[in-house]
N, C-alpha and C positions, 0 to 999 in steps of 0.2 A: 087741487088742480092748479098746475102752474100756469100763470098768465105772463105774457110778454108784452111790454109796452114800448113801442118804437116812436121815435120822433126825429126831426131834423131834415126831412126831405124837402125838396123844393126845386126851383128853377134857377139855373146858373149858366153863365156864358162859358164857352170852352176856355180852358186854362184856369178857371176859377176853382173854388174849394167849397166843400160842404162837410158838416160833421153830423153823423147819425149816432143816435143813442138807443140802447135797448136795455130795459130793466126787467128782470125776472122776479116774480113774487109768488108766494104760495107753495114753495117747494118743500116737501117733507124730507127729501134726500139732498145730498150735496150735488150742486150743479158742477159737473166736471168740465164739459166743453161748451162753449158758446161760439156762434159764428154767424156768417151772412151768406145767403144765396141771393141771386138776382134773376129776374126774368124780363127780358125785352119782348116787345110785341112780336108775336109769331115765332118765338124761339122757345127752346126748352129752358127750364130753370138751370142756372149755372152756379156752381159753388164759387165763392169769392175768397173767403178767408175764415179762419177759426183760431180760437185762443183757448188754451186749457187752463185749469185752475192753477197749474204751475207756471203760467204765463208763457208757455210755448206757443208761438204764433206761426201759422203757415198761410201762404198766399197763392192764389192762382197766378200764372204767368202774365195774364192780361192786366193785373193791377199791381204787381210787384214793383216796388220803387216809387209808387204814387200814393198808395193807400197804406194807412197804419191802423191796425186793430189793437185795442188794449182793453184791459179790465180795470175797473176802479179798485184802488188799493183798499179803500175803506168799505165801500159797498161792493163786495166781490161778485155779486150777481148782476152788476151793471157793466155793460160793454159799450165801447165807443168805436166808431169807424171814421177816421179822419181821411177824407178824400181830397187829394190835391191834384193839380194838373188834369182836371177833368176833361174828358173827350166826349163828343156826341155819342160815340158807341158805348159809353157808360150809362146812357139813358135806359132805365129799367125800373121795375118795382123791386125794391130791396126788402128781403125777408130775413129777420133774425131768427135764430133757433138756439135752444138750450137743451142740453142732454144731462139726465141723471143716469143711474146705472140701469134703468129700466126703459126709459122713454125719451124720444126727441119731441120737444114742444116747439110750436111755431108762432111767430108774431103775425099780425094782420097785413104787414107790408106797408112800405112808405115809398112814394113816387119820387124818383130823382130824374130830372130832365135837364140835359145839357144842350144848349143851343149853339149852333156854329156861327 
């Protein structure tokens, strides 16, 4: 069973930065894609970004230019999300996910709160 461990959430002022981490363990198959969703109070879960094993990264328009998603070169099942120029509207629970050829796995979520 694949387990995802997230860390790095917290409270920050608008304009500040946070870095989230997500480490996948227990995978029997190669993890192809990892990424992040977020869910703000009263809203649907929203896709934020994803990165493939080949390091192809995609971003939602709402975070493009401010967030950087990457995978660790040595620990290839570890992913980072560097969030800069944070806005109050970025406040949400951030969930990481990892996909092998069969299944998408989810982390438990980490809270990010941006104060104005």
